[in-house]
C-alpha positions in Angstrom: 174.2 69.6 118.8 173.0 66.9 116.4 172.3 64.5 119.2 170.3 67.2 121.0 168.2 67.7 117.8 167.7 64.0 117.5 166.6 63.7 121.1 164.2 66.6 120.8 162.8 65.0 117.6 162.3 61.7 119.5 160.6 63.6 122.3 158.4 65.3 119.7 157.3 62.0 118.2 156.6 60.6 121.7 154.6 63.6 122.7 152.6 63.4 119.4 151.7 59.8 120.1 150.7 60.6 123.7 148.5 63.4 122.4 146.7 61.1 120.0 146.1 58.7 122.8 144.9 61.5 125.1 142.5 62.8 122.5 141.0 59.4 122.0 140.7 59.1 125.8 139.0 62.5 125.9 136.4 61.3 123.4 135.8 58.2 125.4 135.5 60.2 128.6 133.0 62.5 127.0 130.8 59.5 126.0 131.1 58.1 129.6 130.2 61.5 130.9 127.0 61.6 128.9 126.0 58.2 130.2 126.9 59.3 133.8 124.8 62.5 133.4 121.8 60.4 132.4 122.3 58.1 135.3 122.6 61.0 137.6 119.3 62.5 136.3 117.6 59.2 136.8 118.9 58.9 140.4 121.0 55.8 139.7 124.3 57.4 140.9 125.0 60.0 143.6 126.1 63.5 143.2 129.5 62.5 144.5 130.0 59.9 141.8 128.8 62.4 139.2 131.3 65.0 140.5 134.1 62.4 140.3 133.2 61.8 136.6 133.2 65.5 135.9 136.6 65.8 137.5 137.9 62.8 135.5 136.7 64.5 132.3 138.3 67.8 133.3 141.6 66.1 134.0 141.5 64.4 130.6 140.9 67.8 128.9 143.8 69.3 130.9 146.1 66.5 129.8 145.3 67.2 126.1 145.9 70.9 126.6 149.2 70.2 128.4 150.4 67.9 125.6 149.5 70.4 122.9 151.6 73.0 124.8 154.5 70.5 125.2 154.4 69.8 121.4 154.6 73.5 120.7 157.6 74.0 123.0 159.4 71.1 121.5 158.6 72.4 118.0 160.0 75.8 118.9 163.1 74.3 120.4 163.7 72.1 117.3 163.3 75.2 115.0 165.7 77.2 117.2 168.3 74.5 117.1 168.0 73.5 113.5 168.0 77.1 112.3 
């Protein structure tokens, strides 16, 4: 049981670090998206390339949401096991 709690805690710390990185990546992708939107408006990139950028930003946002969910699940399991 103690080993299981320790493993969950390590998973929690890992997921927390991954979430921080994903949030930083999301901010970067938002900045890139703004530049891409301007390029699209000016006709420098195609609609296909713009759509790819939108999809990349969406995937980044989904990753942040999934990591938040994972952290909550791990936190609940830690609470359940530690009493």
